[in-house]
Legacy VTK file of the C-alpha trace (Angstrom):
# vtk DataFile Version 3.0
C-alpha trace
ASCII
DATASET POLYDATA
POINTS 700 float
20.219 -30.884 -28.327
21.311 -31.316 -24.501
18.531 -32.462 -22.195
18.480 -28.919 -20.222
17.992 -26.118 -22.660
16.295 -22.749 -22.956
12.405 -22.711 -23.592
10.649 -19.767 -25.174
6.698 -19.721 -24.772
5.214 -16.859 -26.909
1.656 -15.731 -27.138
1.085 -13.567 -30.210
-2.122 -11.255 -29.829
-3.982 -8.230 -30.992
-2.957 -4.888 -28.708
-3.170 -5.516 -25.238
-4.498 -2.873 -22.808
-1.617 -0.621 -22.113
-2.462 -0.193 -18.397
-2.244 -4.049 -17.489
0.782 -4.917 -20.151
3.237 -5.260 -17.415
1.215 -6.987 -15.057
-0.050 -9.270 -17.473
3.815 -10.288 -18.602
4.853 -10.860 -15.151
2.113 -12.908 -14.400
2.324 -14.921 -17.421
6.292 -15.574 -16.908
5.783 -16.250 -13.422
3.018 -18.655 -13.960
4.876 -20.757 -16.321
7.868 -20.657 -14.396
6.536 -21.823 -11.228
4.240 -24.732 -12.672
7.109 -26.061 -14.714
9.566 -26.067 -11.625
6.639 -27.448 -9.621
6.512 -30.606 -12.169
10.389 -30.854 -11.680
11.150 -29.604 -15.442
13.334 -26.638 -14.686
16.972 -28.026 -13.627
17.820 -26.194 -10.607
19.363 -26.523 -7.224
17.480 -26.380 -4.158
18.934 -23.018 -3.171
18.384 -21.723 -6.466
15.605 -19.800 -7.982
14.871 -20.641 -11.744
16.545 -18.127 -14.305
13.970 -16.707 -16.553
13.191 -13.291 -18.628
9.657 -11.984 -19.132
8.833 -10.183 -22.350
5.690 -8.006 -23.573
5.058 -5.857 -25.891
1.791 -4.104 -27.264
1.414 -7.415 -29.105
2.779 -10.424 -27.186
3.469 -12.008 -24.083
6.615 -14.095 -23.873
8.937 -16.092 -21.514
12.234 -17.334 -22.060
13.215 -19.982 -19.080
16.848 -21.536 -19.164
17.967 -24.808 -18.101
14.140 -26.688 -18.723
14.424 -30.210 -19.237
12.832 -32.279 -22.260
11.863 -34.980 -19.376
11.553 -34.377 -15.741
13.436 -36.897 -13.455
12.344 -40.044 -12.283
10.283 -39.878 -8.851
10.890 -41.772 -5.896
7.034 -42.872 -4.115
6.875 -43.715 -0.539
3.159 -44.537 -0.583
1.297 -46.067 2.806
-1.099 -49.008 1.913
-2.472 -49.910 5.215
-1.855 -50.182 9.109
-0.266 -53.728 9.960
-3.299 -54.718 12.109
-5.705 -54.354 9.415
-3.428 -55.524 6.593
-2.752 -58.935 8.469
-5.419 -61.834 9.571
-5.054 -63.298 12.610
-2.553 -65.823 11.362
-0.420 -63.397 9.912
-0.775 -63.600 6.185
-2.413 -60.860 3.897
-5.961 -59.924 4.749
-8.810 -59.447 2.133
-8.674 -55.334 2.407
-4.722 -55.789 1.905
-5.248 -57.814 -1.390
-8.001 -55.277 -2.322
-5.853 -52.386 -1.397
-2.540 -53.267 -3.401
-4.859 -54.445 -6.733
-6.488 -50.899 -6.376
-2.933 -49.459 -6.340
-1.663 -51.190 -9.482
0.125 -54.028 -7.410
-1.825 -57.026 -7.625
-0.649 -60.127 -5.651
2.598 -57.977 -4.500
4.084 -60.378 -1.662
4.504 -58.911 2.020
8.222 -59.354 1.638
8.396 -56.490 -1.121
6.144 -54.191 1.411
7.799 -51.585 4.151
6.933 -52.089 7.361
7.295 -48.969 9.427
5.799 -46.692 12.309
3.474 -43.847 10.796
3.333 -41.958 13.950
2.071 -44.179 16.928
0.523 -46.921 14.211
2.512 -49.513 12.512
1.609 -50.131 8.430
2.748 -50.883 5.418
4.524 -49.098 2.710
5.272 -49.723 -0.748
7.798 -47.911 -2.585
8.298 -47.365 -6.370
9.387 -45.322 -9.049
7.293 -43.239 -11.169
8.201 -41.730 -14.659
8.971 -38.223 -14.869
6.687 -36.263 -17.106
7.667 -35.056 -20.473
8.038 -31.335 -21.338
4.975 -31.921 -23.964
2.605 -32.867 -21.239
4.020 -30.440 -18.386
3.960 -27.301 -20.860
0.426 -28.108 -21.947
-0.893 -28.021 -18.345
1.204 -25.427 -17.389
0.031 -23.070 -20.247
-3.610 -24.217 -19.435
-3.057 -23.409 -15.914
-1.569 -19.920 -16.436
-3.843 -18.476 -18.863
-6.440 -19.451 -16.642
-5.155 -17.595 -14.002
-4.107 -14.491 -15.831
-5.498 -11.310 -14.217
-7.659 -9.944 -16.823
-9.880 -7.331 -15.992
-12.111 -7.437 -18.798
-12.042 -10.684 -20.668
-13.130 -10.892 -24.144
-14.934 -13.797 -26.144
-14.222 -14.289 -29.804
-14.869 -16.861 -32.724
-11.982 -18.205 -34.431
-12.081 -19.142 -38.146
-13.456 -22.827 -37.345
-16.488 -21.557 -35.424
-14.907 -22.285 -31.878
-15.292 -19.292 -29.306
-12.365 -18.510 -26.949
-12.003 -16.413 -23.949
-8.854 -14.224 -23.654
-7.677 -10.433 -23.128
-7.686 -10.054 -26.938
-7.822 -12.328 -29.725
-4.632 -14.633 -29.680
-3.324 -15.639 -33.226
0.035 -17.521 -32.846
1.986 -19.465 -30.265
5.528 -20.565 -30.119
6.927 -23.373 -27.975
10.616 -23.918 -28.492
12.647 -25.800 -26.591
16.412 -24.706 -27.969
15.535 -25.446 -31.833
12.852 -28.213 -31.200
9.124 -27.060 -31.330
7.142 -28.387 -28.335
3.648 -29.710 -29.629
1.086 -28.068 -27.405
-2.303 -26.290 -28.175
-4.010 -23.656 -26.385
-6.828 -20.885 -27.378
-7.137 -22.572 -30.230
-3.561 -22.496 -31.531
-0.907 -24.989 -32.290
2.653 -24.527 -31.198
5.017 -23.321 -34.081
8.148 -21.444 -34.047
7.323 -18.508 -36.324
6.224 -14.914 -34.944
5.880 -11.505 -36.626
7.930 -8.303 -35.950
6.505 -4.650 -36.122
3.551 -3.825 -37.819
5.009 -1.320 -40.252
8.565 -1.624 -40.205
8.833 -5.334 -40.559
7.658 -7.564 -43.364
6.286 -10.984 -43.130
6.633 -14.072 -40.662
9.987 -14.518 -38.895
11.262 -17.683 -37.979
12.872 -18.344 -34.629
15.592 -20.753 -35.216
16.849 -21.362 -31.689
14.950 -20.287 -28.220
18.188 -17.969 -27.149
17.855 -16.122 -30.286
14.272 -14.754 -29.339
15.242 -11.396 -28.358
18.066 -10.534 -30.832
16.177 -11.876 -33.916
13.165 -10.081 -33.064
15.038 -6.923 -32.764
17.320 -7.172 -35.809
14.480 -8.803 -38.124
11.362 -7.684 -36.669
12.230 -4.466 -35.250
10.574 -5.122 -31.940
12.298 -4.800 -28.500
10.652 -7.527 -26.699
12.126 -6.776 -23.212
9.632 -4.235 -21.525
12.419 -2.835 -19.007
14.775 -2.271 -21.951
12.344 -0.535 -23.800
11.349 1.599 -21.348
15.224 2.489 -20.613
15.301 3.418 -24.455
12.633 5.722 -24.289
13.579 7.294 -20.961
17.356 7.958 -22.517
15.837 9.201 -25.732
13.683 11.694 -24.120
16.625 12.824 -21.748
18.399 13.080 -24.999
15.864 15.175 -26.951
15.329 17.280 -24.103
18.777 18.954 -24.152
19.100 21.430 -21.392
15.419 21.154 -20.402
13.619 19.049 -17.848
11.225 16.309 -18.889
8.429 15.430 -16.742
8.118 11.915 -17.029
6.059 10.659 -14.113
6.291 6.657 -14.067
2.805 5.629 -14.890
2.964 7.430 -17.968
6.478 6.000 -18.828
4.441 2.710 -18.202
1.689 3.360 -20.456
3.600 4.605 -23.174
6.162 1.836 -23.090
3.175 -0.552 -23.549
1.679 1.113 -26.669
5.071 0.917 -28.586
7.571 -2.246 -30.324
10.147 0.369 -31.575
10.019 3.977 -29.799
11.225 6.784 -31.234
11.041 10.499 -29.633
10.047 13.425 -31.699
10.155 16.904 -30.911
6.878 19.125 -31.512
5.671 22.657 -30.462
2.389 24.199 -29.376
2.010 27.977 -29.524
3.515 30.029 -26.725
0.189 32.074 -26.619
-0.900 28.835 -24.432
1.596 29.384 -21.522
-0.596 32.312 -20.282
-2.725 29.429 -18.725
-2.039 27.556 -15.251
0.712 25.312 -16.254
-0.937 22.499 -14.340
-3.829 22.545 -17.118
-1.450 22.309 -19.838
0.444 19.660 -18.360
-2.658 17.335 -17.808
-3.801 18.149 -21.023
-0.740 16.808 -22.591
-0.374 13.784 -20.488
-3.704 12.234 -19.884
-5.235 13.118 -23.401
-2.433 12.283 -25.588
0.410 10.511 -23.852
3.007 13.548 -24.563
6.090 14.661 -22.045
5.950 18.378 -21.213
9.291 20.070 -20.749
10.200 22.870 -18.368
13.131 24.828 -17.715
15.559 24.950 -14.659
13.296 27.155 -12.804
10.388 24.824 -13.836
8.630 27.195 -16.273
6.802 24.990 -18.756
8.246 25.302 -22.239
5.958 25.362 -25.348
8.293 22.240 -26.669
7.209 18.773 -25.794
8.331 15.330 -27.143
6.287 12.255 -28.334
7.142 8.830 -28.280
6.274 7.325 -31.303
6.201 3.420 -32.864
7.083 4.921 -36.336
10.928 5.689 -37.049
11.023 7.510 -40.331
13.386 9.840 -41.941
10.629 12.498 -42.552
8.672 12.589 -39.477
6.954 16.092 -40.433
3.632 14.355 -40.641
3.720 12.718 -37.410
5.086 16.051 -35.749
2.420 18.316 -37.621
-0.246 15.882 -36.709
0.325 15.679 -32.795
1.008 19.151 -32.736
-2.620 19.855 -34.124
-4.195 17.681 -31.846
-2.660 19.238 -28.962
-3.763 22.728 -29.909
-7.192 21.797 -30.010
-7.051 20.164 -26.606
-5.328 23.316 -25.361
-8.023 25.445 -27.256
-10.579 23.396 -25.228
-8.559 23.654 -22.004
-8.367 27.604 -22.702
-12.142 27.380 -23.222
-12.750 25.572 -20.030
-10.905 28.515 -18.043
-12.523 31.145 -19.582
-15.896 30.013 -18.642
-14.843 29.538 -15.230
-13.306 32.742 -14.592
-16.900 34.472 -15.551
-18.314 33.603 -11.810
-15.930 34.291 -8.995
-15.606 31.235 -6.555
-18.169 32.181 -4.286
-20.976 32.306 -6.919
-20.149 28.416 -7.530
-20.947 27.522 -4.321
-24.689 27.420 -4.607
-24.622 25.029 -7.552
-23.231 22.207 -5.247
-26.498 22.048 -3.525
-27.349 19.998 -7.094
-24.434 17.502 -6.306
-25.114 14.710 -3.925
-22.277 13.884 -1.430
-23.683 10.498 0.008
-27.691 9.791 -0.141
-27.337 9.772 3.925
-25.156 12.755 4.551
-27.173 15.019 2.047
-25.460 17.224 -0.835
-21.834 18.819 -1.565
-23.364 22.217 -0.274
-24.447 20.918 2.976
-21.282 19.208 3.377
-19.452 22.826 2.816
-21.450 24.502 5.536
-20.445 21.764 7.693
-16.824 22.249 7.152
-17.112 26.192 7.119
-18.904 25.445 10.769
-16.474 22.747 11.881
-13.315 24.930 10.751
-14.608 28.032 12.556
-14.856 26.077 15.788
-11.412 24.644 15.327
-9.543 27.939 14.526
-9.989 29.711 17.870
-8.165 27.068 19.342
-5.011 27.465 17.265
-5.238 31.269 17.332
-6.864 31.830 13.598
-9.815 33.953 13.193
-12.941 31.658 12.919
-14.839 33.820 10.563
-11.576 33.782 8.349
-11.541 29.827 8.594
-14.999 29.541 7.916
-14.693 31.491 4.710
-11.408 29.537 3.401
-13.621 26.614 4.347
-16.553 27.454 1.782
-14.293 28.592 -0.671
-11.852 25.280 -0.621
-14.602 23.144 -2.046
-16.036 25.821 -4.731
-14.016 24.455 -7.804
-15.474 20.875 -7.682
-18.163 22.178 -10.149
-15.710 24.091 -12.662
-15.323 22.981 -16.221
-11.612 22.401 -15.571
-12.026 20.132 -12.792
-14.792 18.369 -14.224
-12.302 17.580 -17.232
-9.275 16.991 -14.796
-10.485 15.954 -11.691
-6.748 15.823 -10.449
-6.499 19.658 -10.433
-8.929 20.074 -7.783
-7.752 22.318 -5.047
-5.292 23.416 -7.580
-7.758 25.406 -9.643
-9.272 26.969 -6.771
-6.111 28.336 -5.782
-5.863 29.880 -9.029
-9.582 30.844 -9.548
-9.270 32.397 -5.548
-6.040 34.494 -7.158
-7.968 35.861 -10.228
-11.002 36.852 -7.792
-8.170 38.703 -5.556
-8.533 36.537 -2.871
-5.787 37.207 0.123
-2.789 35.109 -0.085
-3.570 32.386 2.858
-7.140 32.034 1.572
-5.440 30.916 -1.760
-3.318 28.466 -0.174
-6.077 26.945 1.572
-7.642 26.106 -1.700
-4.715 24.451 -2.661
-3.516 23.033 0.426
-6.496 21.417 2.756
-6.552 18.181 0.612
-2.978 17.477 1.980
-1.190 15.166 2.697
-2.725 13.451 0.217
-0.222 9.997 0.290
2.079 8.739 2.644
5.114 11.355 2.855
3.074 14.095 1.320
3.912 17.870 2.354
1.370 19.013 5.322
-0.236 22.263 4.974
2.330 25.243 5.449
-0.144 27.624 7.168
-1.785 27.442 10.344
-5.761 27.919 8.455
-4.703 25.572 5.562
-4.190 23.246 8.908
-7.753 24.111 10.575
-9.260 23.746 7.138
-7.412 20.247 6.286
-8.693 18.744 9.711
-12.032 20.136 9.236
-11.992 18.163 5.941
-10.971 15.040 7.057
-12.911 14.818 10.568
-15.912 15.839 8.730
-15.475 12.605 6.154
-14.205 10.092 9.040
-16.929 11.009 11.396
-19.797 11.354 8.265
-18.749 7.800 6.574
-18.018 6.395 9.921
-21.508 7.171 11.393
-23.557 5.662 8.732
-22.055 2.517 9.097
-19.094 2.704 5.992
-16.275 1.745 8.229
-13.340 -0.101 6.509
-13.265 -3.662 6.724
-10.324 -5.676 5.720
-8.341 -4.620 2.990
-11.282 -2.972 1.848
-11.633 1.167 2.348
-13.433 2.644 -0.726
-13.335 6.208 1.291
-10.062 6.190 2.237
-10.861 6.671 6.055
-7.211 5.280 6.915
-5.397 7.758 4.577
-7.367 10.421 6.056
-6.772 9.390 10.017
-3.363 9.265 8.842
-3.471 12.507 7.852
-5.199 14.044 10.837
-2.665 12.562 13.320
0.189 13.696 10.891
-0.740 17.416 10.960
-1.544 17.112 14.805
1.638 15.066 15.396
4.035 17.093 13.042
2.826 20.749 14.145
2.110 19.957 17.636
-0.912 21.438 17.791
-2.521 21.760 21.071
-5.646 19.809 20.343
-7.159 16.626 21.584
-8.465 14.063 19.466
-11.650 13.422 21.629
-13.051 17.011 21.436
-11.973 16.932 17.850
-14.475 14.331 16.954
-17.024 15.176 19.062
-16.590 19.051 17.155
-16.962 17.067 14.143
-19.730 15.133 15.177
-22.097 18.289 16.420
-22.128 19.332 12.543
-24.499 16.427 12.134
-26.668 17.225 14.474
-29.928 17.308 11.626
-28.791 13.744 10.482
-30.312 11.223 12.617
-29.039 8.432 10.953
-25.594 8.679 11.873
-24.610 7.254 15.005
-21.792 8.978 17.525
-18.647 7.451 16.289
-16.247 9.531 18.431
-14.842 5.947 20.537
-14.601 3.700 17.457
-13.040 6.571 16.115
-10.505 7.305 18.827
-9.510 3.468 18.635
-8.986 3.864 14.741
-6.563 6.839 15.313
-4.737 4.811 18.177
-4.376 1.704 15.804
-2.936 4.028 12.945
-1.032 5.969 15.608
0.699 2.445 16.435
1.747 2.110 12.694
2.918 5.717 12.130
5.213 5.444 14.995
6.877 2.005 14.354
7.452 3.293 11.049
9.334 6.438 12.470
11.375 3.736 14.424
9.960 3.084 17.672
9.860 -0.297 18.774
6.497 -1.875 19.877
7.345 -1.344 23.855
7.862 2.125 23.379
4.625 2.970 21.476
2.729 0.313 24.124
4.081 2.351 26.905
3.128 5.634 25.768
-0.339 4.635 23.745
-1.380 2.339 26.347
-2.613 5.392 28.484
-4.996 6.217 25.773
-3.799 9.647 25.373
-6.026 12.192 23.912
-3.524 14.830 23.227
-0.926 13.542 20.782
1.192 16.855 19.982
3.759 15.920 22.891
3.782 11.850 21.840
6.879 12.251 20.145
8.665 13.997 23.271
7.209 11.143 25.326
8.768 8.500 23.019
11.922 9.907 23.196
11.963 10.430 27.189
10.874 6.279 27.340
13.643 5.522 24.468
16.097 7.372 27.056
14.719 5.861 30.378
15.145 2.643 28.664
19.139 2.886 28.657
19.158 3.777 32.041
20.295 0.911 34.658
17.658 1.578 36.858
14.957 1.156 34.048
14.703 -3.044 34.174
14.318 -2.785 38.122
11.554 -0.063 38.049
9.546 -1.505 34.871
9.515 -4.980 36.300
8.364 -3.167 39.981
5.638 -1.193 37.899
4.117 -3.977 36.235
3.930 -5.681 39.834
2.421 -2.802 41.366
-0.197 -2.595 38.518
-1.120 -6.569 39.302
-1.467 -5.613 42.706
-3.747 -2.618 42.420
-5.873 -4.707 39.853
-6.405 -7.367 42.455
-7.179 -5.259 45.450
-9.103 -2.950 43.045
-7.631 1.005 43.117
-7.761 3.412 46.049
-7.520 7.033 46.518
-7.360 7.145 50.215
-4.768 9.323 51.791
-1.438 8.052 52.946
-0.986 7.877 56.661
2.234 8.647 57.616
1.889 7.683 61.082
0.777 4.175 59.634
3.909 3.493 57.950
5.356 1.149 60.580
8.439 -0.340 58.206
11.500 1.711 57.747
11.171 0.782 54.039
7.889 2.068 53.449
8.899 5.007 55.466
11.898 5.756 53.067
9.840 5.296 50.038
7.123 7.684 51.388
9.441 10.349 52.253
11.773 9.955 48.823
8.423 9.759 46.539
6.877 12.900 48.581
10.049 14.840 48.195
10.339 13.831 44.407
6.575 14.560 43.608
6.518 18.763 43.225
9.896 18.155 41.322
8.493 15.559 38.452
5.249 17.814 38.511
7.011 20.415 37.413
9.108 18.887 35.185
6.052 17.706 33.327
4.642 21.413 33.162
7.662 22.289 30.895
6.967 18.911 29.172
10.097 17.548 30.028
9.445 14.343 30.016
13.245 12.976 29.891
13.794 14.971 33.245
10.828 13.624 34.612
11.787 10.221 34.310
14.973 10.433 35.078
13.935 12.018 38.803
11.635 9.227 38.958
14.545 6.606 38.078
16.231 7.425 41.515
13.571 5.786 43.111
14.877 2.151 42.265
16.535 1.337 45.557
13.641 2.481 47.838
10.995 0.516 45.567
13.465 -2.648 45.779
13.877 -2.249 49.790
10.333 -2.088 49.884
9.273 -4.681 48.074
11.909 -7.172 49.710
11.191 -5.658 53.462
7.462 -4.746 53.111
4.376 -7.302 53.327
1.740 -5.266 51.311
-1.071 -7.867 51.654
-0.714 -7.611 55.683
-3.482 -9.057 57.686
-3.843 -6.015 58.966
-6.523 -4.583 57.254
-5.661 -0.779 57.961
-1.960 -1.230 57.371
-2.705 -3.296 53.978
-4.923 0.157 53.060
-2.221 2.071 53.678
0.423 0.233 51.742
-2.237 0.082 49.046
-2.589 3.927 49.158
1.011 4.545 48.833
1.649 2.082 45.900
-1.225 4.026 44.158
0.733 7.223 44.464
3.838 5.654 43.613
2.219 4.081 40.281
0.736 7.466 39.275
4.039 9.267 39.822
5.889 6.284 37.914
3.617 6.313 34.951
3.193 10.218 34.607
5.293 10.121 31.163
3.748 6.260 30.023
3.429 2.882 31.249
6.587 1.901 32.012
5.185 -1.487 33.018
5.103 -2.223 29.529
9.119 -1.818 29.303
9.596 -5.232 31.301
10.824 -7.784 29.394
LINES 1 701
700 0 1 2 3 4 5 6 7 8 9 10 11 12 13 14 15 16 17 18 19 20 21 22 23 24 25 26 27 28 29 30 31 32 33 34 35 36 37 38 39 40 41 42 43 44 45 46 47 48 49 50 51 52 53 54 55 56 57 58 59 60 61 62 63 64 65 66 67 68 69 70 71 72 73 74 75 76 77 78 79 80 81 82 83 84 85 86 87 88 89 90 91 92 93 94 95 96 97 98 99 100 101 102 103 104 105 106 107 108 109 110 111 112 113 114 115 116 117 118 119 120 121 122 123 124 125 126 127 128 129 130 131 132 133 134 135 136 137 138 139 140 141 142 143 144 145 146 147 148 149 150 151 152 153 154 155 156 157 158 159 160 161 162 163 164 165 166 167 168 169 170 171 172 173 174 175 176 177 178 179 180 181 182 183 184 185 186 187 188 189 190 191 192 193 194 195 196 197 198 199 200 201 202 203 204 205 206 207 208 209 210 211 212 213 214 215 216 217 218 219 220 221 222 223 224 225 226 227 228 229 230 231 232 233 234 235 236 237 238 239 240 241 242 243 244 245 246 247 248 249 250 251 252 253 254 255 256 257 258 259 260 261 262 263 264 265 266 267 268 269 270 271 272 273 274 275 276 277 278 279 280 281 282 283 284 285 286 287 288 289 290 291 292 293 294 295 296 297 298 299 300 301 302 303 304 305 306 307 308 309 310 311 312 313 314 315 316 317 318 319 320 321 322 323 324 325 326 327 328 329 330 331 332 333 334 335 336 337 338 339 340 341 342 343 344 345 346 347 348 349 350 351 352 353 354 355 356 357 358 359 360 361 362 363 364 365 366 367 368 369 370 371 372 373 374 375 376 377 378 379 380 381 382 383 384 385 386 387 388 389 390 391 392 393 394 395 396 397 398 399 400 401 402 403 404 405 406 407 408 409 410 411 412 413 414 415 416 417 418 419 420 421 422 423 424 425 426 427 428 429 430 431 432 433 434 435 436 437 438 439 440 441 442 443 444 445 446 447 448 449 450 451 452 453 454 455 456 457 458 459 460 461 462 463 464 465 466 467 468 469 470 471 472 473 474 475 476 477 478 479 480 481 482 483 484 485 486 487 488 489 490 491 492 493 494 495 496 497 498 499 500 501 502 503 504 505 506 507 508 509 510 511 512 513 514 515 516 517 518 519 520 521 522 523 524 525 526 527 528 529 530 531 532 533 534 535 536 537 538 539 540 541 542 543 544 545 546 547 548 549 550 551 552 553 554 555 556 557 558 559 560 561 562 563 564 565 566 567 568 569 570 571 572 573 574 575 576 577 578 579 580 581 582 583 584 585 586 587 588 589 590 591 592 593 594 595 596 597 598 599 600 601 602 603 604 605 606 607 608 609 610 611 612 613 614 615 616 617 618 619 620 621 622 623 624 625 626 627 628 629 630 631 632 633 634 635 636 637 638 639 640 641 642 643 644 645 646 647 648 649 650 651 652 653 654 655 656 657 658 659 660 661 662 663 664 665 666 667 668 669 670 671 672 673 674 675 676 677 678 679 680 681 682 683 684 685 686 687 688 689 690 691 692 693 694 695 696 697 698 699
C-alpha cells in the first residue's frame, strides 16, 4: 500500500431524517476533510484543494477522500524561549529562568550554542528549533471523527442505549463503522463502534453483509452487490431521468425540494406509473397537486397546456417485476387523500367568502394588535385610503381587501396553508365575484419572494400595498423590528415588496404618506409607537440594496438617495440621468465644485437671501449669475416633464462659469455684505445643481 491512498469512512445508521440528509452528508464529508487537512494528513499542494466524494443514503453517511497519508510529514517548530535580557544573567551566562524554561519545554540542559538568537519585533530573544514527528492516520482520524460528529448540524438529537449498556447521542442509532485506508482498516472507535470494512446493502434487494475490499471500490461494490446508489447527486439525477422517461409527452411537476426529499428516502430508486379517478379533476388542480406532493411525495403530471392529468408517478425503493401491489397501494392512498380534499372543498363552499369573515374574530393576529378580523378592518380602511390616489374606487378596494383574507379559516387552507389566496380566488369565483376582485384574492400576497411577479392590476396593487404596510407599521410599532439575521415577521421581504410595486409600476405615491396612512389605522392601539421615520430609513436601506442589485454603482445610488426622496416612482429615471451625466466631460469638475459648495454652505450656514445683482462686483460672479438666471427656467421645465437627463445636460454647461468663479472670486470676503451675497448665489447654484441628485456624491 502506498503512503498516500484513498480513505473511506462510512457510518451506517437507522433511517436518517430525509429533509436533512444532504446537509448532514455535506457536513460529515467537509468536517472530516477539513480536520484531516489541518493535521497535514491529505497530500495536496498549497494551491490545490483536497479531492473527495461525499455520499449519503437514508441509512448511511460516507466520504471517500483521495491522497490521504498514513503518517503526516515531520513538522519543523520554531519556538520562542525567552527574551535575551531575561535569559542571560549579568555575566552572560544562562539565567535560572532560562534553565527552568528549557526544562519545561523538554530541552533540559541545552547549551546556548544550540539556541537561535534573533529579533522578535523590537526585542532580541532566544528560539529553539526542533522537529516533531507527524501524526498517524489512526490518531488524526480518531480526533477528526470525534470533532466532526460533535459539530454535525443535527436539529434534534437522539439518546439511545447500546447492547453493552452505554448511552450514545446521535441523530439516529448507528450500527456499523467503516474506516478503510486503501485496503487497510484504520482502527478507530466512535459512537461505541469499532471500525471495520463491512457494510450492508439495500434492505430488501441485498442479502447479508458486504465486505469493502478497497476504499476505491466503495461506490461500485455497493451498487453491484448491495443495490445501493451511494451518491446523492447520482441518485437524484437517476430519479429525474426516470421521471422524465415515464412522463412521455406529459410534463412532470418536480420542484427541487420534493426531488431532494424523495431522493433522501430511497437507495435504489424505481419510478412507477399510477392513476387516480378522473372525477377528481373537477377540483382546483392546486389542491390535487399539493395533496400528492405534500402528503404522499408523488409527482403530478400535466399536459402541454398545464392541465393536470389523472396519471401520476411514484418513486419506490423497491424494484420488482410485479409492481401491481405497489401501484394499487399508492392509488388507494391517493384516492383517500383526494376524497378528503374534495370534502374540504365542499364544506368551504357551503358559505360565501363574506360569511367566512366574522370567524376571523376568533383568531388572534397578535396579542398587541388584536384579532385577524381587526386586521382585516384595518386593511380595508387602508386600501380605501390609498385607492383614490391611484384612480381606484375606494369602496371597491375596501371590499376586495375584506375578501382577500376570508379564506384563512377555510378547511382547505387549514390543510394546505400554501393555498392562501389561491383558494380565496376559487371561492370568490364560486360566489360570483367580479374578475378584478378574484384577482385581488390571489395576487395581494405578491411579490412573495425575490423575483416573484407583481400584482397585475391596480386594485390588486392597492390591496397588496395595504397588506404589507399594515404588517410593517403594526409589527414595527410594537417593537418587533428585525435584528441582525433575525426577521421572524419577514419585514425585510414586505418592505422590498412595497418598494418593487411602487418602483416598477411607477405609482405616484409618497412613502412617508403611505406610512402615515397605515399608522392612522392603529389609532385605537395605544401600545403602538409611531414608526414612520424609522420605517422610512428602513425602506431607504432596502432601496440601496435593491438598486445596487439592478446594476447601479454605489456613487450613483448615493447621489439619488442621499436627498431622502419620498417619491420613488421616478428613482430609475433619476439614476439613469445621473449615470449619463457622469459620462460627460463636465461631470468631474462640476461634482467637485458641488462638493466644495456643500462644504462652504455647511460651514457658513444656509441662506435664503435674494442675490442682489448690484453687489456682484467681480466679472466671474456676474457671468455665473447671468448664466444661472438664464438656465433655471429651462431646467425647471425639464424637471416638470421628468426629463432629468435633459436637466442635468443643461446644467453641465455651467462648468466653465463655475470654474472661473472659484478661480477669480473670494467667497469669504472680508466685506460682510459681499460675502452674504456670494453665499446666496452659491445657495441658488447648489439648489439647481442638486435638483435631480446630489452630484457631489460622484466626486472621486
